VOBA-312627 format. One record per residue (C-alpha): residue number from 1; residue in three letters; chain; z, y, x. Coordinates in Angstrom, 3 decimals, padded with zeros to 6 digits. Example, Ala and Ser with C-alpha at 12.3 -4.5 7.8 and 13.67 -1.06 7.14 Angstrom:
REM VOBA-312627
+-----+-----+----+----------+----------+----------+
|   i |  aa | ch |        z |        y |        x |
+-----+-----+----+----------+----------+----------+
|   1 | ALA |  A |  007.800 | -004.500 |  012.300 |
|   2 | SER |  A |  007.140 | -001.060 |  013.670 |
+-----+-----+----+----------+----------+----------+
END
This chain:
REM VOBA-312627
+-----+-----+----+----------+----------+----------+
|   i |  aa | ch |        z |        y |        x |
+-----+-----+----+----------+----------+----------+
|   1 | MET |  A |  007.179 | -007.293 |  015.564 |
|   2 | SER |  A |  011.290 | -006.554 |  017.081 |
|   3 | THR |  A |  010.915 | -002.452 |  015.388 |
|   4 | PHE |  A |  009.914 | -001.127 |  012.568 |
|   5 | ASN |  A |  007.218 |  001.286 |  013.229 |
|   6 | LEU |  A |  005.493 |  003.454 |  010.208 |
|   7 | ASP |  A |  003.351 |  004.269 |  011.862 |
|   8 | ARG |  A |  001.412 |  000.870 |  012.103 |
|   9 | GLU |  A |  003.152 | -000.275 |  008.506 |
|  10 | LEU |  A |  001.249 |  003.065 |  007.263 |
|  11 | SER |  A | -002.210 |  002.406 |  008.431 |
|  12 | ILE |  A | -002.353 | -001.842 |  007.072 |
|  13 | GLU |  A | -002.408 | -000.644 |  004.774 |
|  14 | GLN |  A | -004.419 |  001.855 |  004.599 |
|  15 | ASN |  A | -006.848 | -000.246 |  005.990 |
|  16 | VAL |  A | -006.475 |  001.164 |  009.620 |
|  17 | ASP |  A | -006.227 |  000.410 |  012.886 |
|  18 | ALA |  A | -004.917 |  001.149 |  015.587 |
|  19 | GLU |  A | -007.283 |  002.555 |  017.724 |
|  20 | GLY |  A | -008.232 |  004.170 |  014.263 |
|  21 | ARG |  A | -010.525 |  003.007 |  013.210 |
|  22 | LYS |  A | -010.588 |  002.781 |  009.476 |
|  23 | TRP |  A | -012.269 | -000.553 |  008.191 |
|  24 | VAL |  A | -013.924 | -000.473 |  004.202 |
|  25 | ILE |  A | -015.289 | -002.998 |  001.965 |
|  26 | HIS |  A | -018.912 | -001.861 |  000.520 |
|  27 | ALA |  A | -020.940 | -003.662 | -001.525 |
|  28 | ASN |  A | -024.604 | -004.966 | -000.833 |
|  29 | LYS |  A | -026.178 | -003.435 | -003.390 |
|  30 | GLN |  A | -029.183 | -005.743 | -003.978 |
|  31 | ASN |  A | -027.545 | -008.835 | -003.671 |
|  32 | GLY |  A | -023.778 | -008.318 | -004.682 |
|  33 | LEU |  A | -022.280 | -009.836 | -001.567 |
|  34 | CYS |  A | -019.482 | -007.622 |  001.002 |
|  35 | TYR |  A | -019.522 | -006.891 |  004.174 |
|  36 | ALA |  A | -016.984 | -005.173 |  005.858 |
|  37 | ARG |  A | -017.987 | -002.209 |  008.664 |
|  38 | PRO |  A | -015.951 |  000.723 |  010.262 |
|  39 | ASP |  A | -016.072 |  004.554 |  009.654 |
|  40 | PRO |  A | -016.902 |  006.778 |  010.208 |
|  41 | ASP |  A | -019.969 |  003.492 |  010.883 |
|  42 | ARG |  A | -021.953 |  003.649 |  014.234 |
|  43 | VAL |  A | -025.193 |  001.523 |  015.426 |
|  44 | ASP |  A | -022.378 |  000.462 |  018.372 |
|  45 | ALA |  A | -019.658 | -000.779 |  016.242 |
|  46 | VAL |  A | -018.642 | -004.321 |  017.431 |
|  47 | ILE |  A | -017.364 | -005.959 |  014.543 |
|  48 | PRO |  A | -015.234 | -009.024 |  015.088 |
|  49 | GLU |  A | -016.339 | -012.057 |  014.129 |
|  50 | SER |  A | -013.718 | -013.306 |  012.064 |
|  51 | ILE |  A | -015.084 | -010.687 |  009.305 |
|  52 | LYS |  A | -018.785 | -010.856 |  010.085 |
|  53 | GLY |  A | -021.015 | -012.193 |  007.426 |
|  54 | LEU |  A | -022.024 | -011.481 |  004.092 |
|  55 | TRP |  A | -018.458 | -012.408 |  000.926 |
|  56 | THR |  A | -018.961 | -013.044 | -002.244 |
|  57 | ARG |  A | -015.810 | -011.038 | -003.527 |
|  58 | PRO |  A | -013.677 | -008.658 | -001.779 |
|  59 | SER |  A | -010.310 | -010.152 | -002.005 |
|  60 | LEU |  A | -011.030 | -013.005 |  000.107 |
|  61 | LEU |  A | -012.353 | -010.666 |  002.747 |
|  62 | GLN |  A | -009.207 | -008.604 |  003.006 |
|  63 | PRO |  A | -006.878 | -011.138 |  004.482 |
|  64 | LEU |  A | -009.206 | -011.095 |  006.857 |
|  65 | ILE |  A | -009.319 | -006.717 |  007.789 |
|  66 | LYS |  A | -005.560 | -007.788 |  006.779 |
|  67 | ASP |  A | -005.435 | -010.573 |  009.553 |
|  68 | TYR |  A | -007.695 | -008.226 |  012.036 |
|  69 | LEU |  A | -005.409 | -005.114 |  011.744 |
|  70 | ASN |  A | -002.102 | -006.888 |  012.771 |
|  71 | GLY |  A | -003.634 | -008.473 |  015.936 |
|  72 | SER |  A | -004.375 | -004.615 |  017.125 |
|  73 | TRP |  A | -001.734 | -002.760 |  016.543 |
|  74 | ASP |  A | -000.820 | -006.178 |  017.999 |
|  75 | LYS |  A | -002.586 | -005.660 |  021.021 |
|  76 | ALA |  A | -001.859 | -001.751 |  020.344 |
|  77 | ASP |  A |  002.571 | -002.827 |  020.818 |
|  78 | ALA |  A |  002.169 | -004.676 |  024.130 |
|  79 | ALA |  A |  000.303 | -002.370 |  025.498 |
|  80 | ASN |  A |  002.616 |  000.172 |  024.522 |
|  81 | ALA |  A |  005.816 | -001.967 |  025.727 |
|  82 | LYS |  A |  003.435 | -002.348 |  028.863 |
|  83 | ALA |  A |  003.402 |  000.974 |  029.810 |
|  84 | GLU |  A |  007.089 |  001.973 |  029.151 |
|  85 | ARG |  A |  008.690 | -000.651 |  031.540 |
|  86 | LYS |  A |  005.828 |  001.132 |  033.825 |
|  87 | ARG |  A |  007.224 |  003.964 |  033.216 |
|  88 | GLU |  A |  010.950 |  003.117 |  033.579 |
|  89 | VAL |  A |  010.118 |  001.788 |  036.322 |
|  90 | ALA |  A |  008.326 |  004.491 |  037.792 |
|  91 | ARG |  A |  011.698 |  006.400 |  037.011 |
|  92 | GLU |  A |  014.262 |  004.158 |  038.705 |
|  93 | ALA |  A |  012.501 |  004.176 |  041.957 |
|  94 | ASN |  A |  012.624 |  008.354 |  041.668 |
|  95 | LYS |  A |  015.477 |  008.330 |  040.984 |
|  96 | LYS |  A |  016.845 |  005.933 |  044.049 |
|  97 | ALA |  A |  014.248 |  007.803 |  045.964 |
|  98 | LYS |  A |  015.898 |  011.252 |  045.616 |
|  99 | ASP |  A |  020.031 |  010.049 |  045.568 |
| 100 | GLY |  A |  018.204 |  008.208 |  049.408 |
| 101 | THR |  A |  019.478 |  004.728 |  047.655 |
| 102 | ALA |  A |  016.301 |  003.244 |  048.233 |
| 103 | ASP |  A |  015.585 | -000.401 |  050.012 |
| 104 | LYS |  A |  014.740 |  000.296 |  053.502 |
+-----+-----+----+----------+----------+----------+
END
């Protein structure tokens, strides 16, 4: 990450991924084990492999959630940078076309 992104930092602190899903650690009442689910939870929610399953303590699960969130935000930042590069190329092409300096 080359630039500071306040949205990213605050979202990771609050367990929110780049798609806006907040990840919450729940306790299973029958056996006391913990698991992570997105909020709002849906039946078709996709849980990353790294945080699937039941865990004995939330302190074991939290670093895995942070790793997933960092990866999620890294992907989003890369996609935003790629889109910005495409927009810049399009702006340059439009500018050249207006100036009549486009290669023929």
